N, C-alpha and C positions, 0 to 999 in steps of 0.2 A: 434333630433332638426328638421329638415325639412323632406319634402319625408316621411310623417308618414306612415309606413309599419306593424302596430299592426297585420294585417291580416297574416302575416307570422308565428306568435306565435298560431294562432288559429286552433285547430282540431275539429272534430265531435267525440263524445264519445257514444258507445253503450254498454249499460248495459241492465238491466230489461227494461228500457226506453232509448229514445236518448237525448243527452245532448250536451253541449259543453264543451271543456276543453281548456286550456293555456299551452303553452311550458314554463317551468321555467328552464329549462335545456336541454342539447341535446337530452335526452331520457327520461325527466321527464314530466308528463303532471299533473297538477292541476285542479281539477274538483268538482263537488258537490257529497257527499257521498249518497245521496237519490236516485240517479240513479240506484240504484241495481246493484252494481259491484261485481263482482266475478271473478273466474279464467277464465271466459269466456269472460271479458270485451275486447272490441278492440276500436281503433281509426281510423278515415279515415282524410285523407287529401284533401282539396280541388284541383281539377286537376288531382289527381293520382286515379287509378283504385284499387278498392278492399280494404280490411280494414287489419290492423294488430293487432296481440293478444298483450295484454298486461298483465302485473302482478300487482295486487293490493298490494301495499307495506306499505301503511298506510291509516287509515281513522279514523275520529271523527264524530259520528252522532249528538252529540249535537252541535257541530260547523256548522255540515254540509258539510264537506270539505274532500277530498281524493286525494291521489297521485298514479299514474300508472306510471310503468315503461315500456318502449318500447325496443324491442332488438335493439342494437347499429346500426344495418344496416337496419332500418326498412323503408327506400326507399323515405325518403322527397328528393324533386328536391333540395333544398339547405337548410340543416339543420341550423337553427339560434342557438345561444348559450342559448338563454331563455330570455323571456321579464323582464324588470327591474321591482323590487319591490319597492313600497313606503307605507307609511301610513300617513293619515290624522292627521295634527297637528292644525286644527284650528276649531273654531265653526262657521266661516264665510262661507256660500254656496260657493261650488267650480261649477263655470259654466264651459263650453266647455269641458265636459266630454264625452266619447265616450263608447259604448258597441258595440262589434261585437262578431255575434254567428250565430247559425242556427236554427231559428224559424221555427215554423211549418207553418207560414203564406208565407215563402219565397220559399216554394217547386216548382219545376217546371217539366215538361214533366211527370206528374203523381205524383210522389212521390220522385222525385230526391232532396237532399240537395243543397242549396246554401247559401252563406254568406248574411247576413243583417247587417246593421249599423245603430245606433240609437246616437242621441245628446243629452244631458241633463246636469242637475245640481245635484252634490251630495250635500245632506243635512246633515253634521255631526252629528247634535244634535238629529234629528229625529230617533228613535229606539234606542238610546245609552243604556238604561237599559237593553235591550235585547241583547247587542253587536251585534246591526244588522246597516248596514250602507244603507241609503236610497237613492235611485236614482230616480230624478223627469224628465221625458221626456220633452223636450222642446215643443213637440205637441203630439197629441195622436197618438200612434203608430200602433194601428189597434182598428177595432170595435169589441165588444164583440159578440161570436157566439151564434146563438139561443140555440145550444145544451148545452151551458154552457162550452165548451172546451175553452180552452185559444189559442189565436192565436200565443202566445209567447211561448207554448210549444217548447221544444228543446232548450231553451235559457238557463237554468240551467247550471252553471257552466262557462258561459261566462265571459271574463274579463272586468272590469270596467278602461278604460284607462284616464290618466289625464296627461296634459302637453306633450301630443303626444305619449308618449312610456312607460309611468310609470303605472304598475297595482296597484290599491289601493283596488280592491274588487272582488268578485265573484258574479254573479247573482244567488240568491238562489230560490225566489218565486214571484209571482205576489200578494201582499195582496189585500184582499177583500174590497170592499166599495170605491176603489179608481178609479174605472172606466178605468183600465189599463193605468193609468197615473203615477204610481209609481212601483218600484221594490225593494224588500228586498235583500241587498247583504251582503255575509261573507267579513267583513273587513280585509284587511291583517295585520292590527295592532293587531287583535286577536288571527291570527294563530301563528306569530311568538312568542308569549309568551308561546306555548306549546313546550316543550323540544323535545317531540318525532316528531313534525312536522320537527324542524330545524334538528334534527339529521337524520331522514329520508332523507331529501334534501342533507345533505352532504355526506350521505353513497351513494347516486346515482348521485354524480357528480355536484349538484348544491347547494353549501354550500350558506347559508342564511347569508350576512354580515348585520351589523346595517343598519335598512331601512332608506333611506333618508326622510326627513319629507316634506311633501306637505302643505303649509301653504296658498294655495288659488291662483287660476288663474287669472291674471288680464287681462283685455278685450284686450290689446294691445300687450301682451306677445308672443303669437303664431305668428301674423303676424310679429312681429319684429324678431323673431327667424328664420322665413323663410329669411327675407331680410338680416340678419347678415349672414347666411348660404351662400347665394349668393354672397355676399361681399367678404366672406373668399375664397370661390373657385375662384372667380375672382383675388385675390391677389396672390394666393397660388399654383394654378394650373398650371401655367407656369414658367418656369426658364429658365436661360441663358445655353447653352452648349459651353463650351470654344472652339472657333476655328470654330465654324459654322456660327456664326453672321459675321465672317470676310470673309468667303470663299463663303457665300451663297448670292444670288441676293436679297432676300427679308426679311422675318421675322428673327429677333435676338433672338427670344424666342421660346420655344417649350413646349409642355405639358410635365408636371412634370414626368409622368410614363414613358415617353420615357428615360428620364435622370436617373430615381431612380435605384438603385440597392440595394437589402436587403444585408448589408454587415454583417460580423461577429463581434460579441463583446463577451467579456469575463467578468462573473461577478467576484466579489472580492469572491473566494471560502471559504469555511469552512473545517476545518481540525479537527472539533469536533469527537473524536472517537466515532464509532457507527453511525454516521450521513453521508449520501450520499454525494459525493463531487459535490459542485455547481459551481466548477470554470472551467467546461469544455466549450469551445467556442460554441456558437450557433448563428443562425440568430438573429439579433436583435429584429426582428418583435416577435418571440417567447420569448425572454427574458423580453421584454416590457409587454407581455401578463400577466404575472404572477406577477409583480412588480408594484403596484401602484404609487410609487414614485422613481424615477430615476436620479441619477447624472451621465451623460455621459461624459466621458473624451474622447477627440480625438485630434490628431494633426491637424495642418493647412491644409485645403483641404479634411480631411478625411471624409467629408458628413455629418456633426454635422447639419449645417443649412438645407441642403436638406431634411434630416430626420424630422425636425421640420415642415417644409413646407409641407411634405407629408402627416404628420399626420395631420396636421390642415385641409388641403384640403380635403382629404378622410374621417376623423371623421364627419365633417360638411356635407358631401354628403352621408354618410353611404353606403361608398363602400369600407371598410376595410374587408380583407378577414377573413376566420373563426378563424385563431389565434388571431386577434385583433377585433372580432366582439362586444365585450363587449365596446368597444370605440366607436361604431357607434352610433350617435345620440348625443354623448356628445358635449357640447359647448366650442370650442377651443379658450382660451384666449391667444393670442400671444403677449410676451413681449421681443422685440429686444432691448437688453440693450445698444447695441451701438447706436441706435437711440436715446435712453433716454439721453445718454451721449452727443451725439452731440447737442441737444436741451437743454442741461442744466436743464432738467427736473426733478423732484423728482420722487421715486418709486412710480408708481400708487396706489391709495387706491382702495377699492374694486369697487366702482361705476365707477371708471376710466379705468379699464381695457379692456373695450370694444375699447377704443379709442388708447390703447398704440401702436397698430400695424398700427395705420393711415389709417383704412379701408374707403373706398368712402362709408359713410352710414350716415343717419341721427341719431340724438341722441337717446338713448335707452330710454323705459319707465322709470319711476323714480322708483330705487329700483330693476331693473330687473337684474343686474349683482349680487347683494346679494342674490337675490331668487335663482338664478341658482346656486351659490356658496354654498348656505344653504343646497340645497337639492341633493348635490353631482352629479350634472349633468354636472359640468364643468371640463374641461381638462387644466391645466395651462402649457404653454410651454415657458419657460424661456431661450432664446438663448444668449450666451454669457458672461456668468460670468467672463471670464478672460477680457472682455473688460472694465470692472470696475477696476480702479486703485487700487493697493494693499492698501493703506490707507482707501479707501472707501469701501472695500469688508465686513467688518464685519456690516456696515450699510446695506448692500445687504443682508447679512445673516440673520441680525434682521427683515428686510423687509419680506423676504420669509418665515422665520420660524413663525413669528406673523401672517402672513395671513394665512397660513396652520394650525395653532394651532386654530384659530377663525373658520376655514372650515375644520374640519378633514375628510369629506368624500371626498374632492378633490384630483384627481389624478394630478400628476406631472411629466414633464421631463424638467431637465435643463442641458444646455451644457456648457462646458468648456474645456480649454484646459489641457494637462496631468498634468502639474505641477503648475498650477495657484492657486491651494487651497490644503491644506494639506489632506491625507486620512482620511475619517470620518468626513469631515467638516460639512456635514448636516445629521450625522448619528442620533442626537437627535430628528431631525423631521422626522425620519423613511425612511430616503432615503436610497436605494441599490447604490452602484456604479458600472456602467459597463464602459470598455474601447474599445472603437472601434479598431479593430485589422486592420493590414495592410491587403489589398486585396491578397488573395490567386491566384494561377495560374488560376484558373478555374473563381475567379471573374474578372481575366483581360481579359480573352478570352470573358466573357459575356458582359463586358463593351465595349469592341472593337465592338462586333456585334451590340450593342445597338447604339453605337456613329454612326457606318456607317449606320446604320438603320435610323436614324433621319438626316443624311447627305444626304441620296436619296430622302427625302421628297423634297427637292428644290435644285435639282443638274442639271448640265447639261445631258441629256440622253446619251452623248457621253463619258462622264468622266468615266474611268475604276475604278469605285468604289468597284465592286466586287473583282478584281484582287488586289486592293490596301488593302481590308480587309484581303484577304487570305495572302498576303505577311506579313503585320503586325504581324497578329495571329501567324505566322511560325516564325518571327523574336522573339516573345515573348517566344514560347515554346523552342527555341533553344539558345537564348541568355541570360543566367541568369544575366548577369549585366544590360541590357536593362529590363528585368522583374523587377529587384531591385529598377529600378527608377520610376516604375508605381504602386507603392502600396497604392497610394491615388487616389481617383476619378479625382482630379484636375490635378495630374501630368500625370495621364492615358489619360485624355482629351488633355492635352498639347501635348504629344507625337502622339496622333491620328491626331490632327492639322498639326502638322509640317510633319510628314509623308506624309500626303495628299499633302501638299504645296510643298514639296521637291521630291514628286515622290518617296517615299521610304528610302531617306537618312535622318539619325537622329544624334542628338548630343549625347555625350557620357556621361556627367555628368549632376548632378542636377542644378548646376549653369548656364552650358551652355544652359540647357532647357530653363531656363526663360529668358536669354538673346535672345535666338534665338526666343521665343515666342514674346517678345517685338519688335524685328525686323520685325516680319511677321505682328504684328498689325500697327507699326508706320511708316512702309516702305512705297513701292510704292503701298499702298493698294487701293488709290482712282483710280490710274492709272489702276490697274488690273481691277477695277470694272467699269472702264469708268465713274466716277463721277468727276465733275469738281469742280473747288474752290467755293462751293455755299456761303461761308461767304468772299469770295475774300481775303482767307489768305491761304498761302501754307507754310508747315513748313517742314523741314528736320527731319530725325529720332532723330539726336542729338539735334537739336532745341526743337522738342517737349519731349524728355527725360529730358531735363534741367528744363523746365516748369513743368513737372509731379514730378520731383523730389522735387521741392520747396514745392508743396502741400503735396506730401508724408511724407517728413520729419517734417512738422509743425504738421500733423496728429499723427505721432508717438511721438513727443515731448509732446503734449497735451493729449495723451492717448486716441485719438478719432479714430474712422474709418469713420464718416460722416462729410460732411462741407457744408457750404452754399455757394450760387454765390459770396456773399461779402466776405467770408473769403478767397476763392480760388482767387478771383480777386486781394486782398491785396497782395497774395505771389507772383502771377505774377507781379504785379506791381512793387515788390522790384526786380525782376529779370530782368525788361525790360531795365534798365539803361545800362546793359553789354550785351544787345541784339539788336542792332540797326536795323537789317534787320526786325526783328519782331516787333520792336517798331513802324517803319515805316508803317506797314501793318495795325494796328487799334488799338483800346483801350482794356485794359484789359478784359473787358467783351466780346468783339468780339473774342480775343484770347480764352478765357474761352468757349464760344460757339463753337468754331472750334474744341477743344479738346473733348468737350462732345460728339458732333456729328460725329468726324471723327477718334478719336484715338482708339475706341473700347477698351479703357482701363477704362473709367469712365462710371457710369450709374446713372439715377435718381432714388431715392428710394421714393419720395414724393413731396409735393410741396417744391420746394426750398431746397431738401436734396438730396445730392449726395454722392458718395462712388466709390472706385476702384471696378472693377468687381469681384475681390477677394483680400482678405488682403494680401495673398503672394506677389502680384504686387506692393500694397502698400509699403510692407517691403523692397522688391527687389530695389526699387528707393530710398527710405529713404537711405538703406544702400550706395548705391552709392553716394549720396549727402553727406553724413557724411564722408565717406571715401575721396571724391574729396576736401572736405573743411578740411580735416585733423582732424577730430574731434575725433580721436582714444580713446583718454582719456574719452570722453563723453561715448562710447560705454562700455567702461570697468566699468565706473561709475554704469552703468544700468544692469550689468551682471547678477545679481540674480533676475530681474523682469520679469515675464513671457512674458510681451508684448514686449520686447526687444530681447527675444531669438533667434527668426528666422532673426531679423534684423541684429544681430552680426555675426550669421553663415553665411548669405548672404554678410556680409561686407567683411568678409574673402575672398570670391571669387573675390571682387573688388579690394582688397589690392595690393598695389605693392611689390616689393620684400624687400624693406625697411619697409614697415608699418606692414607687417604681423606678423613679430617677435614682434614688439611693442604691437600690440594687444594680441597676445598670451602670453606673458610675463606677460602682464598687468593682463589678466585673472588667470595667476598662482600665482600671489601675493596675491590673496583673501585668507582671514583666517576666522576662526569663523565659525558660523553655517551654512552659503552657500557656504563654499569653495568647497565642493565636487562638487555642480552644476557648480559652475565657472571653476573647473579644468576638468570637462568633457566637457564643452563648449570649452576651450581651445584645447582639443585634437579633437574635430569635426572640429574645425577652421583648425587644422594643416592638416586634411585631404584633405583639398582644396589647399593645398601648391603645385605648380609645383616644386618649390624650398624652401627649409626652411633650416636655417644653423644647424649645427650638434649639436651646445651647446643647442639652443632651443628645437630640436627635442628629445634630451636625457633627458631635464627637462620635457617635456611632458609625455615621457615613465615613467620615475619615479614618477611623480605625480598619474599616473593612475595605477602604479604597487602598490603604496601605498593604494589603494582602494581595492585590491585584497587579499583573496577572498571577496566579498561584505558582508557589516554588515548589514542586513536586506533587506526588499523588496524594500524600497525606493532608496538605493545605487542600487541595481540590476536594476531596472528601469532606473535609470540615466544611468550606464555604457551600458545597452542594446543599448542605442541611438547610441554608436559608431560602432554597427553592425558588421559584419563579420571581419573588419578590426582589432578588438580587440582579436579575437580567438588567434593568435599567441603569444599574449601577456600573455595569462593565464598560471599559474604555472602548472608545470607537476604533475601528481597524486602522485607521491612519496614524493612530497614535502609538501603534507597536510595529516594530520592525518586520517586514515580510520573511517568513520562513524561520523565524526565530523561536527560541524555546517559550518566549511568551504568547507567540501566537498559538503555538502547540497547548499550551496551559488553557488559555481562553477556550479554545475548542474542546479540550478535553471537559471543562467546567460545563460548558453549554449543553454538551451531550450527557453529562451526569444528572444535570437537572432534567432535561429532555421534557417532553410532552408538547401539545399544541402550542403552549405558550412560548417556548424555546425557538420554534421555527423561525420568526422572522428574525431573529438574532443569528441562528445558524446559517440563514441566507446572506446576511451583511457579512459574516467572516468566511464564506465559502470561497471566494474567489482571492482570499488574502495568502496566497501562496499554496503551494504543493503540500506543506506539512499540515496547514489548518484542512485541507481537502481531504486528504487522507484520514483524519480524524472523523470527518463528517461521513466519508464512505462507509466507515467500518461501524456507523452507530445507528442504524436505520431502526433497528429493534427499539430504539428508544423513543421513537416518534410515532403519531398516526403514518400509517404505511403511504396511503395514496397522497396525503397533504405533503408530506416530506419528499415523496418523489417529484411532485408537481413544483414545489416552491425552492427546495433545495439542491437535491440531486441532479435536476435538470440544468442547474448552473456551474455545475463543475467541469473544469477542463480535464479529460480522463486520461490524458496522456501520463503514464508512470503511476495511475492511481487505481487500486483495486476495490471493488465494490464488493461488500460482503452480504451475503443473502442467507436467512436463517429461517424464512418461513414461506408457506405457498403463496400467500398474498403478495407478498414481495417478488416472487418468481413472475406472477402474472404481471405486476407492475413494470417489470424489467422491459415489457415490449414498448413502453412509452419511455424508455432511455436508450436511443438507438446509437448514441456515440461511445457508449461504454464499450472499453477494450479488454479488461480483466476482471474477471469474476471469481469469488471465493464462496463456495456454497457448503454450508456446515448443517448437518442435520440429515434425517431419514427421509429421503426422496428417491422414489422409484424411478426406474429408467423412462417409464412412461409420463410420470409427472414432470420429468426434465426435458422431454422431446421438443413439446410445442413451445415453451418459453425460450428455448435455444437455437430453435431451427432458423435456417436463413439468415444468421448472423455472421459477423466477422467478428472474431474476438482473438487476441493474442494469446491468452492464458485462461485456463480454467483450473480451479482447485476444488477438489471434493474431500472432504474431512468428517470423521465421525459419521460415516452414513452405514447403517445397518440393513438398509433396505434394498440398496441397488446392487444387481446381480450382472449387469450387463452395461456396455458402453456404447450401446447403439444410439443413445442421445448425441453422440459426438459428431454422427455422420451429416447432420445437417448444418455443421459449423464450418465457417471458411476461414484459411488463414491462421489456423491454430499453430502456435509457436511452443508454448509451454503447457505441460500437462502433469498436475501433481494429485496422486490418489493416497491419501492416508487413513488408515484405520476404516477401511471398507471390507469388512470380513466376508461378506456373502458375494462378492465381485469375483466371478470365476470366468466369464466371457469377455475376453480381450481382442475379440475379431475384429471390431471397429477401428482399432489403432493401424491396421494395415492401409486403410484408407487415408491417412492423414499424412499426407505428402510433405507438409511445410514443418511438421514437428521437428523441433532441434533440442526441446530440452524435456526430459522425463523422470519422474519422481513416483517411486511403488513402493508398496509395502514389502511385496516378494515377487520374483521373476522367474518363470519358467525356463529351463535350458533350452537354448536354441532360437528363442523368440526375438532375439535382438537383431537376427540376419535380415529382418524385414525394414530396419530402422538405421541404415547405413548414414543417413543425414544428422543424426543425432550429436549434438556438441556437448550436451551435459546429461549425466544419467546418475540418478539417487536412488539407491536400494536399500530400504530400512532391514530387511531380512533375508538372509540367503544361507542355504544348506550347501551350497556347492561354490565358495568363492574362487576356487581355484578354476572350475568350469566357467565361471561368469567373467573371471578375468582373461580367459583364454578368447572369449567372444570379444570383450574389451580389445584385445590387442589386435583383432581384426578389422576394427573400427576407425580409420585413419583421422575421421574428422571430430572425434570424442576427445575432446580437451580437459573436461571438468567431471570429476567422478567422486560420488559420495557412497559410502560403503559401512556396514556394521562389522566390528570385529572384536574378538575377545581381548586380544592384545595386538599392536600394531605389527610386531615382527611375526605374527602368524600369516602374513601374507606373502612370504618369501616363497613360498611353492609355486606362486603362479608365474605365468609368462612375462617377460618384460612388456611395458605398454609404453614406449618412447614418445608418443603424441600426447599424452597427458600431462598437462602442466599445473593444474589446481587440483588438489585433493582434499575431501573431508571424510574423517574417520570418526564413526559413534564408538567410542571404546566403552566396552563392559567391564574390564578389569583394569589392571595399572597400564601406565603408558609403557613402561619397560625401555628397551633399545630400538630406536625408529632408525638407525643407519642402515639396516638392509633395505629400506624403502628407496634408497638412491639407487639401488640395483632395478628393482621392480619399476621405478619410475624415473628414469635418467634425466628427464627433461622438467623435473619438478619445480615449479616457482614459488607455490604458496601451500602450505600444509594447515589445515585446520582441525584441531584435535578437540572432541567435545568428549568430557569425561567428568560429568556430574558426580559420580562417585569419588572422584579424586580431585577436589578444588584446589588442594595445594599439592605442588610437585615436589619431589625430593630434589636434593642437590644434584646428585647423580644423574637423573633424568633430565635436568635443566642442561647439564653439561653435555650429554648425548644430542639432545635437541640442537644444540648450538654447533655441533660439528656437521650439521647438513648445509653444506656450502652453498651460498646462494638462493637459499630457501627461507622465505618469510612465514614464520610459524606463530599461530595464536593457539592458545588453550582456554576452552570455554568462552571464546570471543574476545579475550585480552592477549594483548602482544607479549610475546616470551620475553 
């Protein structure tokens, strides 16, 4: 977008002659074939000494293009993930294009290379018949030499950039008779039509997705994108950190990086047999990197909006780290739905997206947003789907789905509270769901350090912040109850602020936390800060609270979170007749101005647009108003609406002894589809009670007992909201049938609650059959590492049960679990980090998934008796030499397989390959392996395998189909002994009648499609 950095992707290439190349992946260089490339080719990086050896992995002399692969640790100062590729889709000239490379004319100090940069226009029609793209310089780049040599020698292979960072071609040669005013180039559109090129890119970690179309650069687009990026950074690089605006003397806002903490999230995992488990928690940055479209669920205060702001600010500034580097330079369109709702506006059309966030910026060039969307350079950030009333959510669904269907290359992140929309709500728009997880103990400690670091930026030098930080960190480590209150960034910030204000003394419950926070903000705040009554208005805590309650309850009833001065003034006006002391001090407008300036609870979001600093405070005050006005029935009526959930929970804390049973019993009367949700809400309200009559308490227990064991994931998620308080109500293991769905449900529920308090219950259920044991074996990350290994994992009978490992401390604890036979290791671990924990062990299977750090399988050499090995999404893994020593290996699953390597593993009975550029060659190797009876392959269409030799020994086949199913009957010739055929075609969930008919002609073969019988 802004801050063009194409030079980061450009390298010098040395073959028989010197040229230029462009990085299109972390280790993959695209250049011209005529440079005379062979095994001695090298590349050099500007600013770094020496050259690096490369391997020629593909070339096409007709196209004049080649791919070079560099070793993973080849020494770049900061390796980019690769330049973005695009194709010209217009006959109009494209001005404002750039070429960066190492021409001969730019040498210095004798013969040292330096970068040069040229601007010009791409002429899409000129040279089309020869599959050539023509670049015309804006001005003559150099004068011709008397000896006939070209001053532009060395520029061959240089990238042609358009739109700032999109490569549309490679410089090929200087045509004769043009006076060095033109260059002929290899168009990217021609390259991607060659399957061997795209396959080569995929095999070396740079898969080529459908290229965005470049339809013409408009004169004002580049300048406007610079301005738009600046406006985005100004809007979203700063945020409020709760408690610091109250206690500090100056700024109420802080750099977003000070407040941002990369939290953990959990994807919706798959249990497809034979596929790796994708459900392990990871940092949300890592999960977003591989998911173009994400629906992010999270509780109030979990950090959803902060994440949206952070993504927008850093993508615009091109400062996202290596994991999210592909997002750098995208144009973020932020759509805060709460703002749209408050303004009563319709969902934005494509051309209105730049204005949805109300940036301080002039109007965009006509059609700019559509051009950005069409070329895949946009990132849509939709914040707060739960802010849309339930009756209007289908309209929101249609808007978002239609927008993304029209612009299929657009990335999108949408946020929503956990239960606002049903699971899979956006599945048809290719969204994957992530759930923000509560902060772990380590996250809390990191947040405490960040909060106090921000506090020191503007504190009294004599204030003992270091001592306060150490004390609070210690309290969190030793007080499990306190740590349980701090599982979201908002609540953790509240605790930090109160701890500082009270010099170490803290409230005990969530409700008390909010109450104390409000008193901190509304109390003698101005006196502490020596601020006079600037508006000549003074309000007590109770008076401020009463006024804010009226605004808050109006917002909740209207389904909004933002308001105008007129709307708030009307609510204050309605309250003033009963507040004579306030009424005498000024008009509603003056009172509102005082609340805006002095309460610390309201903030301005735009011109005449205001909101509470966090929605939780709005809900807390609205709940207080509803309870004081005795609107308990109104609360019950809204029990199944997501926007009212927190209001009802907080209302329970405000209720008196007579009101709370009315609220709880009202919720327990709910029937029908939403009854489960209301009954769990009633139980949560009961947890707030200092006193609750015995009859109501028993009704709550019976209603929850009726939900146990949980029936499905939705009920499990609901019940888990009750937290550790639910654990004593769980049935005993002997009351549930061994290996039943009920045992599975209880194990899932215990894991979902997690933490130290759940360990005794996990231990009790661990021995209740293999189904429960498998659940506990995959949930280590939900518990304290050492205690869980000692108390729970040590009790599991490991035959047929796989232990999932996701952290280094878990790897260390593996030494204390000698009977584990199968391990699944997910995350970035180097070969060195894996070696010691796995050495001198007997393991039946090892699975490595989503590992971007491992480059060698040397850690396998210390493992005995290994039968099954699975390696999935390990892009840096190049050294497979350790496999030759695995004499007992009979099952192998790999991302890709080099030709010829199967010769060393004649004992294999199962082979699965996720990518292959030479299926016929692979099948030729399979045909020579008499013991191989099970095979998994990727195919575009099943009948595409007919060119391979017969494999009579193969009885079980799994095909991952990218296109349609088509005619599978030729498979009988390829696999004459075929008994079972598993077709995975997620792009085709429904087969045509003709496809089903063809599959049924496979005589004696059991067929499944996406796991379901035919």
